[in-house]
N, C-alpha and C positions, 0 to 999 in steps of 0.2 A: 503493500501499500502506499510508503513512503518512497521507496523507488517512480511507483502512477504519481503522485501528489508533486515531487518533483520534476518529472516529466513534462507533465502538463501545464503544469505550473508555470517553468519556463516561458512556455511563447509567453502566457502573460506579461507578466514584468522585464521582458523587451522591449515589447513596444508599446511599458504605461498606459494599461488601462488598468485601472482602477478598482476594478472589479475582481472580489475572488472566486468564482461562480467557476474562471478554469482552472484555478488549483485543485481543482476536484480527481477523484480517479477518474479515468478514460474507461476501465475497465470493467470497473462496477456498476448495475444497475445503478439507479438514480430512484434514491429513495421517495415513500410517497407521498411519505411527509411535509411539503415542501415548504413553512415554514423554517420546522430541523435542517433543510436542506441551505435557509439562507441561513439560520443561522451559522451556522458549520459555516459555510462559505464567508460573511461573517468574522470569524476568528481567521481569515487566511488574507486580511484587506493585506494591500499591500500599504505601509507604513512608510513618511516622511518623516524629513526634522529641515524640510525647503523653508517652513518662516521660522527659527530656531526653535518649533514647539514641534513636540510625538504628535502626528497627527492621518488621520486617513486621507490618501492623494484625494480620492474620490469629493472630500471637501474641503482642499482648497481650493483657492480662490487664483490660477494663476496656472499654464500652461509645464505641466512638469514630468521630466520621462526620467524613470527607477528602472534599475538594470541591479541585483544581487548577485553574488559569487557562482551562481551556481546555471545562474544565465548565460553571464559574461563566460564562463567554463562550456560551457555548451554550443557556442558559434565560437571557441573562438575569440576574441576579441583580448586583448595583450595594451592595447592602447587607445590615444583618440581618433584613429583614421575606423573603429570599430563601432565606435558607440558618436562618431559621427553619420557615420550611414546607417547606423537601425536608430538614428533623434529625427522629427523632422524639423525641417526648417534649418534643419543643423549642414554647414563647410567648414571641413576645415582645412583650410589651404597648406600642406606642405611640400615645401618641394625638399626632401629629406630630412633624414631622422634628426631630432632633436631639435627642429624646427618646428615649429607648429603654433600656430595662428584659423582663432574659427571665427569664420563669420553667423551671425544668425542673424535670425530677422528682417535679412537681406546690410544690416550696418557696420559695410566696409567702402572703401575705397578704392583698396587694393589687398592683396592677399599679403603683403609683406607688411607695411606700413613705419618703416625706419625713420625709427624716433620715439614713437606713439606706441603710448600704451594700447595692448589689443584692446581688445570693445566688450567680452568676454573674459570677467575670471574664474582662476583656475585657484581649485583649493585645495591643497592635501588637511583631510580633518580643518583644523581653525588658522593652517599656515597658506598665505595665496604666493604663488608661486607661481604667478602670472609673469610678464613684464615685455619693455616695449617687446615692439615688430619687430626693428630686426636682432632679436640679442634669441640665445638659443635657450631654450624652457624645456627640462629636462622630459623628455616617457617615461610618465612614473608606471612601476610594476603594479600589476591592477591583481595581483593573487593574496584571497584572503581579508577584500574587502568586506564590509558588512554590507556594503551597497554606492551604488552611482548614481546620483541624483544631477540633471540638467534641467534649470531653471532656465527658458523660454521671454525674454523680453527684461525691459532694463530694472535691478534688483539692489534699487542705490539706498531703499531703507537700513536691509540687515543687512549687507553685504560691502556697501557704501561705495566708493570711487571704482571706475574704471569695472563696473560690470554693465558696463551702461546696455550693454547687448543682452546680458545672461548670462547667467554664473553656474559652474559646476564644480559640482564636491565630490571628491574621492575620505568617500569616511572607511577607514581601519576598524576593523574587528576588535573587538576589545576581551581581555578574558575569560574565558570561563573558570568561578571559582567550586563548580561540583566536581565534573566531570573530567576527569584526561581524553582530550583526543592530539588528535593528528592527522594530516594529510600531505599526500604529495601526487605532484602530477608532471607528466613528459610527455615533452609534445618532439617527436618526429618527424619532419618532414621535406621536399623535394619541391626546389622548385624552378622548374624550367628542367634545365635532362642535367646538369651535375653540382648544382650547390646547395648544400645540405641546412637544414636548416634546426637546428637545438634545442628548449627551451623546457628549462627544468626550476620546480618551485616546490618547497619545503615548510609545514609548515607543524609546530607543536605544543599541545598550551595541557599545559603540566599546574592543577590545584596544589601551591604551595601550603596553606595552610585553609581545611574545608571553611567556607564565608568569607574567610576573609582576608587569604590573598593568596590570590593566581598570578601567573608569570605563561604570556603567549610569542615564541619565537619565529620570526619568516622568514622564510632566505628564497633567491632564486641567482637564478644561471642562467644566459643567453647570449648563446652563440651560432652566428647564422654566415655562411656563406653572401654574397655578393652579385648583384647580376646583371651590373655596367662594367663595361670598358673602360680603361681612362689609356690612349692612345699620345695626353703626351706624360705618363707617369712610365706606360708597358706596362699599367698591373691589369691584368685581367676579371671579371669579379669584383672590384675593386673597393665597392660599398660594402666591405663585409661590417659586420657588428660584436663587441663583447661587455657585452653590458649582464651586473651584479651588484648582487645587496643584498639587503637584509632590514629585519626589525623588529624590537621589543616592545617588549609595553606589558607594565607589571603592575598590576593592579590593587589594591589596598584599598579590601570597607573597617572600618576602624570600630564603626557602626551602622547602627540600620539607616541612620540618618546622612552619615559620610561617607566616600567614596575620593580615591584618589588615586590617578593613570599618572604614571610616568612613563614615558613613550623617549624611544632614541630610532632614530634610524640613520643609515646612507644609501645610496645609490651611484651608483660608476655606469657613466653609459660612453663605449668608446667605439664609434664608427670609428672605422676608416680611410672612408669618401662619403663624399656628397653623392648623392640621390641625381639633380640634376643629371640633361642631358642634351646633347645638341644633334638636332632634326638632321639638318644636312654634312653632320657624321653621321648616320645611322639615330634608330630606335632606343639601341640604350648601347651609346657613348659619348662620352664625354672625353672635355678635356682642359689639363691644366696642368701648369706645369713641376707641382707637386700636390698630394691629397691636401683639399678643399677639410679641413676640419670640425663638422661642430661638434667639442666635444663637452658632457659636463660628471659635473659632481658635486650632491644636495646629501648633507648633514642636517640635518633635525634633533633636537631635543621640547621636547614638550611636559610641561605638567599643569593635569587640569582638575578641578577642584571643584566637586558636586555635594550640594551642603542642602538638606528637604528642612526646612524649615514648613512652622504650622500652614504659613499661607503664599508661598512659593518655594523655587528650588535656587540656587546660588550657585551660577555656575563659573570657575575662573580661569581661567584658557592662559598660560605666561608662554608661550613658544620664539628660541633662539637657533637662528640658522645660516649657515652659511653655504653660498652658492658659487661655486668655480668652474667659468666656462674659457676653453681655447673658441676662438671667432676665426680660423685659418682661412683668407678667400684667396683665390687668386684673381686679378680687378684689371688684369690685360687684357681682357673683352673693351674696355674699354676705346681702345684707339684700335684696335685690330687687331692686336697680337704684334704690334707696330715692335712691342719692347717690353722687356720683365716685369712687372707693377703690380703687388703683389702688400696684403696688408696679413701680418701675424696680429693680434691682438687677444690679453690677456683680460678674466672678468676679477672679479673677487665684490661678490655678494654679502655683506653682512645683516641680517635682517633683526630687530626685536619685532615680537604683536603681544599685546596683552590683549586680551575682551575679556570682560564683564557681564555678566545678566545676572539679570535676575528677573523670573520663569514664574506667573503664575499657579499657583496648587491645588487651591481651594474651589469649593464647591461656589455654585448661580453662576447665570448667564453673564458673566465677564471673564474674560480669560485677558493677558498685557504681558508684554513682553517688555524688558528695557534697561537699555545695558550701554559701557561703554567701552569706546575703541580709539586705539594708541596704536600708531603702525611706528615707524622709525628702519631705517634704506638709508646704509652709503654701498653706494654703486664705485665700485676704482678700475678703472679701467687698461690697464698699457698698451699705448699704442704704437707698431713697427712697420714702419713702411719701408718692402727694397724693392730693392730688384737681384739679379744674379752676380756673384763674384766673374763668370762668363764673360756678362755682357760688357760689367765695368772694364774687363780685359781688351774686347775686343776694339769699346771706343776706344778704349782709351782716357777716361775716365778718372780722375783721384779725389784725392782729397779725402775722403768716408773715412772711416774708421774702421769699416765693414759692408757687410752689404748690404746694409739698412742704410737709406737718405732722410728718414724723418726718426725720429721716438718718440714720444711725451707722454706724459701721465697722467691720467684727469679725473677726477671723480664727482660724483652725485649724491647729494646728502637732500630726502624726499622726507616728512613728517607729515602723517598726518592725527586727527583729536577728530577723534567726533561724542555722538549723543543720540543712540538713537531709544525707540520706542515702538510698540504696535500693540494694536487693540480690539480685540471680536465682540459684539453685543451683541448677540444669543434673544433673539425676541419669543423664536420658538425654534424647535427642530426643524425647523421648514423654512426659515428666516433668517442672515443673521447679517452685520457690518464688520465692514475690517478697517484699521483708520490705522497709516502710519506715517513717522516722524526719521530723518537724520539728520542735522545742525553739526555739519563740520568744517575742519579751515584743515586747507594743507597747505604745505609750503617747502618749493624746491629750491636747488641755486646750484653752479657747477660748479668746479674751480680745477683749474691750472695748475700742475703744479712746477715749478720751475726744475730746470737743469738738462731737460731737454735739446731735441737739436730739429733742425730742419735745415734745407738746401734747395740748391735751382737743379735737382736732378730730374723731373718732370718735363722741363723747361729743355732743359739740354736734348734727352732724349728722343722728347715731341719734332727740334729741329734742325736733329743731328751733326749736334756740336762733336767733336771725336779730340785724344788729347787734348786736352783745357782738364784745370782744374775747376773743383765745384765748389759754389760756396756758401761759406756750413752759417747755418749760423744758430745763435740760440735761442729756446724758445724761454720763454719768463712766464716766471708766476703770473697771473691772471685770478682774478675772484667775477664769476658770469653774476648776469643777474636775478637777483634777492627777487620768484614770483611767491603773490601768496592768494590765496581764492578761500571764499567764504562759502558756502554751499548751503541751501535743506533741500534736501531730497523730500517727495511725501507720497506714500499713497492711499487709496482709498477703494472699496470694492462693496460690494453685494450682492451676496447669496443669497437665493431660493431653491426652495425644492418644493417642485407643484406635485410633485410622487414621492415616494420609497425609492425608488430608483430614482432617480431623476437627481443631478443638480445641477444649475445654472449659478452665473455670475456676470459680472461687467465690473472692473477693473482700470481706473486710470492708478497709472505709475510713473515716477520718474527717475534721470539715470542722468548720468555724469563720468568724466574723464579729468584725472588734475594735471594743472598744465605742467604743459614743458618748455625744458627750458635748451637753449640751445649755446654747445659748448665752445662753440666756432660765432659765437653771436659777431656784431661790425664786422667780417674779417672779408677785404679782396680777392678774386684770387689772379693769383698770381703768373696762368694765361693768361687771362682776359681782362683788362681791367672793369667793361667798358659789364662786364658779367654782374649776377644780382650780387648785391653784400648780404650776408649770409644774414638774417633780420633775430630778434632775442628769442625767441621764441614762439609759441601759440598757450592760446588764452582756455580754459577749460571749455566745453562741448557740449550737448544737454540734447539728453531726447524727451517724448512727451508720451506716453504711452497707451492707446487707447483698445481694450480687449474686449472681447464679449466671449463667454462661452460655452459650453455645453455636457458635466459626464455625467452615461448614466446605464443602468444593463437592463433586455429585457427576456424573454422568453427564459422564463428562471438562469438568466447570466448567460446563455448562448448567443447570444448576440450582445455588445456590450462596443464604447464612442467614447468618445475624445473629441472637443471637436472648438477652433477659436479660431475668432475673429480680428484683425487690430490692423489700428494704421497709429505710424508710427512721425512725429515733428521732429526732426532734429535740424539745432540750429547751433550752429559756432561751429562747422566740420575742423577741427584738428585733421590738415591733410600731410601730407611726405610730398617735400619736394628735395630737386636734385641738379642742383648746377649741376649747368652743357659741360664750362672748360675744363671740369677739374672732379666729379663726382663728388662734389660731396653733399652731406643728405644737409636737407634741416625741416626743420617744422615751421609749420605756422598754420591763421585759419581761412576756412573760406565761410563762404553764406550760407545756405542751408537744404535739405532733401528730405523727399519721403518714402516713407515705406510701411505697404499694404500686402495684406496677405493673407489666403486662411491656411492651417497647421489640421489634419485628420487624424485622428489613431482610432482604428478598425480588430476586432475581432469576432470573426463567426463557429460554432463547430457546425456544424448541419450537422453530424454523426458521429455514433460513440466513436470517441479513438484520434476522428481528426479534426485536427483543429487553421484557419484560413487570417491568419495578420496582417495587416493592411495600415503603411505611413504614410506620408506626406507632406510638401506643404506648398502651395501656389503665393508666389515674390514677384510684386512688381518696385524699385529701388530706382531715384529714380531724384539728379537735383534742382534744383526749383529756384534757388534764390539766391542771383552767383553776379556782380558789378562784373563790370570788366576788366578791371583793375587783378580782382581773385580772377577771372580766366586766364589773367595775360601770368601771372606767374605758380598753377597751379595745373594749366593745361585740357580743363577740364571747359564745359559747353552748360546753358544751359537745357535742359532735359537730356541731361547725358546718364548712362546706365551705369547702373553700383556695380561691383562683383559679388552678381551674388548670379544663383540660375532660377528661370523662371519658374524651374516646377523640381524637386529633390522630395525623392521616396524610396522604398524598399517594401517590402513584403516578404512573409514564410509562408507556405503550405508544409503541414507536419504532422507525422503519420506515428500514434503508440498504438501499443498492440502489445498483451502476451507471448514471455512463451516459456512460461513454468508458473509453477504456482505460487510466488510471490515477482519474479524477473522479467521487466519489459526491454521493451529493444524500442525503436523508433530511426526514422525517416525524417530530412526533410529537406528540402532548397528554397536558396533564401537571396531575393534576388533585389540590391540597390539601384540604384537610378540615378543621376546629375544633368539639368542640363547646363548645355553653353553658356561661357560666363565672360565678359571683361574683364581683363588683368589690369587694368588702370582706365586714366583719361586719357580721351586719344592723341590730347596734343602736348608738345612739348614744355614741363613751364619754361617760361621766362621768354618764349619762342611763341606765343599762343600761335602764329598763320602754319607753324610747320605742323604737321602731323606729327606723333612720336615713331618713333620707326620700331620702338621694346611694348608697341600697342597689340593684341592681339586678345584673339580669344581662349579660354579651356576646350575643350573637346566634347564633348555629350556621351558620357559612358556608362556604361552597366556590367553590374559583376554578378554576376550567378557563383553564386556557394553549396554542396552538397553537402549534407552534413547524414551521415547512419553509423546505427553504435547500437549499444545493448548496457544494463543497467541489472546487477549483478550482486544484490547486497551492497554490500561497502564498495567493489568495485565497480567504473562505468569507463569502458571500454569499447573508444569510437575509433571510425573513418572518417578523413572531409578532401576534399576536392574544391579549393579554391578558386577562381577565375578560370568557372570551366572550357569557357570560350575562349579562355585567352587573350582578352582583349587588355590591346598599347597603346587606347586614348589616352589623352594628356591632362594630367588634372588640375595643374594646375603651370602656372605659367610668371616667371620673376617682373621683375616692370625694370629692372634698371640694366643699360646697357653694359657694365663693367662684369658681367658673366657670360664666358666663351656657351656655356651649355644654361638654359634659364628654360626648359618645360622639365618635367613630372611624366611623371606617369603613373603610371595603374601597374602592379608587382603582377608576373609576370604567373603566367598556370602554377600552382602548388597543389601541390599529392601528401598525405599523410593520415600518420596515426596517433591519436590521445591515449594516454589512461591517466584515472585519479583513481585516486583512492581516501577512503578515509576510515578512521577508525577510531 
């Protein structure tokens, strides 16, 4: 029975339908007592904490998709790509491993967003790991998690800045204080004809002192061959990956009212090269003089204290985190590979996050959450722009200490403080209202440390100078403009249940992003003094989201639906511009845009054992407010389409059947699809009369996956074929000219087997 419950429930939560009916056994006959059946289903409702409270998904007045660990395992979801492909309204712009930028509900100008905060906040427990778009963002391991929640629409009241279009939450699993548990999983696959994929995970849970202390330890290791050849380095299957890490959580319960959770985690992801390709060289071929490296190491320490008063629960979460990332990229595409030009950068993020909140627990119609949030981050980056010893010797260019023609160090300090609250008043079981406020202050400032140097290497290389010493100038200390911003975010919703099986809601919510400062504000181009002077930065942008939705189930749970329609008004859009002469990126603002659409999640169980799940999103997003000056600096035009597909969705057809007294088997097909969309604004920033040579569209793609397996008590065995038809479509186009290869494609067909064991 347990295996059968899991088999059918996995489809339900995968598509975030807030109905527990599908957690029923697919082989047992339906009970005659309908009320008893409904009670059993209610006991298996999907529970989320998207509102910082524990609630049934059906009662949450916003669009949320939730995945638990069993669903992630069943579909082989180990990272952001699988989440995005099975969540309506979501696209992940993923040029390569550890480089992810989500688009939710069409709110994105391009998939790279250099220098800008992502429009979707990403959290691991209470730690925000999302960053500015041209930074590496670690692909976190998704093994032994309690749940992954994707909240669509702005989440400014409860999740603060940078949840402009949504928030993704990865919630780790706490120790069990009563029972010993352990699990392990192995996934062995073959991509193409010779690239082996190996994924290993393990967990052990030990109740050290029953009901008082427990320890849960999780570890993982991934070793995956690549499938892209780099003709510049001469390495075949260059984009291989090694990743490993672990997590330990100690849970103490000194009393019935108090819990203390101590967490330490470490993840190290080391792809050996980028996954971006150049179609002129071949479908899976790239070229760079050395491997492009986007590697990251995340260390995280957290202490969370829960204390239950009679009237409320106090939750205090304190997090310290270090994130070290390499960003090594060949920039020679800027000048059509005429001479060596590359950046070797290494970044260090030091974060401190404190959130304290009270959650009501008293009886009555009034429920509330109130809290305080503090965020402090220093990002330090060592920039080293290089040539090569061979080129310098061949041209006779001297005067540099080594192959690096420019070195400097900069750092950015960012702080945010906010108070927030949300309250719900239930007039009855069928009608309630919710309101929320968050007032916060953000402050950002960048600095350049002295001691670095610059040179005229680019000018000399571009104009063919030879047999000449280069001019080296020092980089002096400089303090950038300190930018402050106060913001009030708010949310209001009305929920109504016309029947026990249907919940409707109407919501208005707001969100914003923090200001952005340009580290090189005021800098003129050494190549073309008439080019754009780098501005100070970009102020906060904001959105207002209007949404109506319906969540319900009918026919005793055999038909369920989750439907939402929305309209988003986006003001003072933060955009990334790129200076033409020397490819220096900077942030600024332009007028406004709108995005509107429809999202749906449907599931039907027409006959015993057979389930059909569908989800999708129709979206239209475009620039609506733009001055001639804003058009000139951004490359946009009035009516320009934003970087999101008009349709995106997926579906799963699954059949579960018994193969013994308690064993079950299943077979499933999963199909995901995304339409084509533009990669950027159509014109050259700073030259509005020139069409951008890097303007292009992704291709409409369809990914088909097949799964089959058996659940034999504690052992799950499965086989899969991912990308059955070996679709090679382009899923991402980089908007910058400095890369030789700017195109990412679907992973080639991969065949494999999985085994999961729990005891």
